[in-house]
C-alpha positions in Angstrom: 0.2 -0.1 -0.2 2.7 2.2 -0.6 2.6 5.8 -1.2 4.8 8.6 -3.1 7.3 9.9 -0.3 8.3 13.2 -2.0 6.3 15.8 -2.9 6.7 16.6 -6.5 5.4 19.7 -8.7 2.6 18.4 -11.2 2.2 15.2 -8.9 -0.1 12.7 -10.6 -2.3 12.1 -7.6 -5.3 12.9 -8.9 -4.5 11.7 -12.2 -3.3 7.7 -11.3 -6.8 6.8 -10.5 -8.0 7.4 -14.2 -4.8 5.7 -15.4 -5.4 3.1 -13.3 -8.9 2.4 -14.5 -7.3 2.9 -18.6 -5.1 -0.3 -17.8 -7.2 -2.2 -15.7 -10.3 -2.7 -18.0 -7.9 -4.1 -20.5 -7.9 -7.9 -22.0 -4.3 -8.0 -21.8 -1.8 -7.6 -18.8 1.2 -5.6 -18.7 4.4 -7.7 -19.2 6.6 -4.8 -18.0 6.0 -0.6 -16.8 8.1 1.9 -18.1 7.5 5.8 -16.6 10.3 7.8 -17.5 9.7 10.4 -15.7 9.3 9.2 -12.5 9.3 12.3 -9.9 6.9 11.4 -7.3 5.8 8.1 -8.7 2.7 8.2 -7.8 1.6 6.1 -11.4 4.1 3.9 -10.3 2.8 3.0 -6.4 -1.0 3.3 -7.5 -0.5 0.4 -10.5 1.4 -1.6 -8.3 -0.9 -1.0 -5.4 -3.9 -1.9 -7.7 -1.7 -5.6 -8.7 -0.9 -4.1 -12.6 2.6 -4.4 -12.5 4.7 -7.7 -12.5 8.1 -5.8 -13.3 8.9 -2.5 -13.5 12.0 0.1 -15.4 11.9 3.2 -13.9 13.9 6.3 -15.1 14.4 10.0 -15.0 17.3 12.6 -16.0 17.2 13.4 -12.4 20.6 11.5 -11.1 20.0 12.6 -7.6 15.7 11.5 -7.4 17.3 8.6 -8.9 19.4 7.9 -6.5 17.3 8.4 -3.3 15.0 6.0 -4.9 17.9 3.4 -4.8 18.6 4.1 -1.5 15.1 3.9 -0.5 14.8 0.5 -2.2 18.2 -0.7 -1.2 18.7 0.7 2.3 15.4 2.2 3.8 16.7 1.7 7.8 19.8 3.9 7.1 17.8 6.8 5.2 15.6 6.4 7.9 18.1 6.8 10.7 20.2 9.8 8.6 16.7 11.5 8.1 15.5 11.2 11.8 18.9 12.5 12.6 18.0 15.7 10.3 14.9 16.0 11.4 15.6 16.1 15.3 18.1 18.4 14.8 15.8 20.8 12.8 12.8 20.8 14.9 14.8 21.2 17.9 15.3 25.1 16.9 13.5 27.6 17.7 11.4 28.3 14.5 13.7 31.6 13.6 16.2 29.5 14.0 15.0 26.8 11.5 16.3 28.6 8.3 19.7 28.4 9.3 20.1 24.7 9.7 18.0 24.5 6.9 20.8 26.4 4.4 23.5 24.2 6.4 21.8 20.9 4.7 21.3 22.5 1.4 25.0 23.7 1.4 26.1 20.0 1.7 26.9 19.5 -1.7 29.7 16.6 -1.4 28.2 14.0 0.7 28.7 10.7 -0.2 27.3 7.7 1.8 23.7 7.1 -0.6 21.7 7.1 2.7 22.8 10.5 3.8 22.4 12.0 0.5 19.1 10.6 0.0 18.1 12.1 3.5 19.4 15.1 2.7 16.9 15.4 0.0 13.8 14.3 1.4 14.9 16.8 4.4 15.3 19.7 1.7 11.9 18.4 0.3 10.0 18.8 3.3 11.5 21.8 4.7 11.8 24.2 1.7 9.2 26.5 -0.2 6.2 24.8 -1.5 7.7 21.3 -2.4 9.5 22.6 -5.3 13.1 21.1 -6.5 15.0 23.0 -8.5 18.6 23.6 -9.1 21.2 26.7 -10.9 23.3 26.0 -13.1 25.6 24.0 -11.1 23.0 21.5 -10.1 22.6 22.8 -6.9 19.3 22.9 -4.8 18.4 26.6 -4.2 14.7 26.6 -3.4 14.6 28.6 -0.2 13.7 27.9 3.7 9.8 26.9 3.3 9.1 27.9 7.4 6.3 25.3 8.0 4.9 25.7 11.6 4.8 21.7 12.4 6.3 19.7 9.2 6.4 16.2 8.8 9.7 15.2 7.9 10.0 11.2 8.5 7.5 9.0 7.4 9.6 5.7 8.0 6.7 3.5 7.4 5.9 5.5 4.4 9.7 4.7 3.8 9.6 1.2 4.4 6.4 0.5 2.1 8.1 2.3 -0.7 10.8 0.0 0.0 8.9 -3.0 -0.3 7.1 -2.0 -3.7 10.4 -0.8 -5.5 12.2 -4.1 -4.5 13.0 -5.6 -8.1 12.3 -2.5 -10.0 15.3 -1.2 -12.3 16.0 2.7 -11.9 17.8 4.5 -14.5 19.2 7.8 -14.5 18.6 8.9 -17.9 17.2 10.7 -20.7 13.9 9.1 -21.9 14.4 8.5 -25.1 16.6 5.8 -23.4 13.8 4.8 -21.4 11.6 4.8 -24.2 13.8 2.9 -26.3 14.2 -0.2 -23.7 10.5 -1.1 -23.9 9.2 -3.5 -26.1 5.7 -4.8 -27.3 3.6 -6.2 -24.6 4.7 -3.8 -21.8 3.3 -0.1 -21.2 4.9 3.2 -21.0 3.5 6.2 -18.9 5.0 9.6 -20.2 4.8 12.9 -17.6 7.2 15.4 -19.1 7.4 18.5 -17.6 4.6 20.2 -18.8 4.3 22.8 -21.7 3.8 26.0 -19.4 0.3 27.8 -20.0 1.8 30.9 -18.8 5.0 32.5 -18.0 4.5 32.2 -14.0 3.7 28.3 -14.7 6.4 27.6 -15.7 7.8 24.8 -13.7 10.8 22.8 -15.8 14.2 23.4 -14.3 14.2 20.2 -12.1 17.5 19.3 -13.8 20.6 22.3 -14.8 18.7 22.1 -18.4 15.6 23.0 -18.9 13.1 21.1 -20.7 12.0 23.5 -24.0 9.6 22.8 -26.7 12.5 21.0 -28.9 12.3 18.8 -26.0 8.5 18.2 -26.0 9.2 17.5 -30.2 12.0 14.7 -29.3 9.4 13.5 -27.3 6.1 13.1 -29.7 9.1 11.4 -31.6 9.3 9.0 -28.8 5.4 8.7 -28.4 5.6 7.8 -32.6 8.2 5.1 -31.9 6.5 3.2 -29.4 3.4 3.8 -31.6 5.5 2.2 -34.6 6.6 -0.5 -32.1 3.2 -1.5 -30.9 4.3 -0.2 -27.7 1.0 1.2 -25.7 1.5 4.5 -24.5 0.0 7.1 -22.3 1.3 10.7 -21.7 -0.1 13.8 -19.8 0.8 17.2 -20.7 -0.7 20.8 -20.3 -3.9 21.3 -22.7 -1.2 23.8 -24.3 -2.5 24.5 -28.4 1.2 23.5 -29.6 1.0 20.4 -27.6 -3.0 19.5 -28.9 -1.2 20.1 -32.1 1.9 17.8 -31.2 -0.9 14.7 -30.8 -3.2 15.5 -33.2 -3.0 12.3 -34.8 -3.6 10.6 -31.6 -7.0 10.3 -28.9 -6.9 13.3 -26.5 -8.6 13.3 -23.7 -9.0 16.5 -21.5 -8.8 15.4 -17.7 -10.0 18.4 -15.5 -6.9 18.4 -12.3 -6.1 20.7 -9.8 -2.4 22.3 -9.7 -0.4 20.0 -7.1 1.6 23.0 -6.1 0.9 27.0 -6.3 1.9 29.7 -4.2 -1.3 30.9 -4.3 -4.2 28.6 -2.9 -6.5 30.2 -5.2 -4.8 29.4 -7.7 -5.1 25.8 -7.2 -8.3 25.5 -8.8 -8.8 22.7 -11.6 -7.9 23.2 -15.2 -7.8 21.2 -18.0 -4.9 18.8 -18.3 -4.4 16.7 -22.0 -3.8 12.9 -21.7 -2.6 11.4 -24.9 -3.1 7.7 -26.2 -1.4 5.6 -28.3 -3.9 2.4 -27.2 -5.7 2.1 -29.9 -2.9 2.7 -32.7 -0.7 0.2 -30.9 -3.5 -2.8 -30.4 -3.5 -3.6 -34.1 0.8 -4.2 -34.3 0.6 -5.8 -30.9 -2.2 -8.1 -30.8 -4.3 -6.1 -28.4 -4.1 -3.2 -25.8 -4.3 -2.5 -22.0 -7.1 0.1 -22.9 -9.3 2.4 -24.7 -9.4 5.8 -24.7 -11.7 8.4 -26.6 -10.5 11.3 -28.7 -11.7 15.1 -27.7 
């Protein structure tokens, strides 16, 4: 019954049940599940809880994120112990002094032990401003302190459950194109890239030291085309931007109302349409079946 253990901009906690339903009602099982933009992992955990995943290959271009997943998978108790130390030291301070400790931890760029590196990322994720993950040109985390009154930094049970769910999964720090190339007919791929921003204030693309621009959106469409040509079923989510609709004009598209996962203004968390793109009807003919069908818009 594992759940995501990280906050993540654009997290798919609300969309995950819809994807589970799409896959679960299909006639064929999934040989292997691929998620090239892992992020908070909400869809992976939801599919596994539903018993739809037998094997998984998870990837992200953020090496620190993947290293954290690997540490939680391989040494949950070590991560818990290291995070407990950080949590106790932070919460023992007066609220006005917690920021000093936060920045002290944020500046620790040369940690070597995987458990301590993972604990640092988890600590920063739980105490930074709005749960964002952003890095500068050097690849260093640079989100300011969040000043929460009583943050839950350590959830040991959730980390242990996630570790059990991740056991046996492959984890890769790589570009999405490499992850997609690994998928085969009979597998299933879910793609959740940084969304094409609808406005200048909605741009959350700096998860690594390189931005995810429109040229990357076009590369992703090419990878989606390749999956389709090889008969690999796939779903992709993105913003309902006219340019994204145009990129996937030849595929089934569905508008799904979703709230914003992270927004500094609570009134900015109102539901907006997100786009769910499917190649399932086209991959079906090539691979002899697909896990689901979607309705075009």
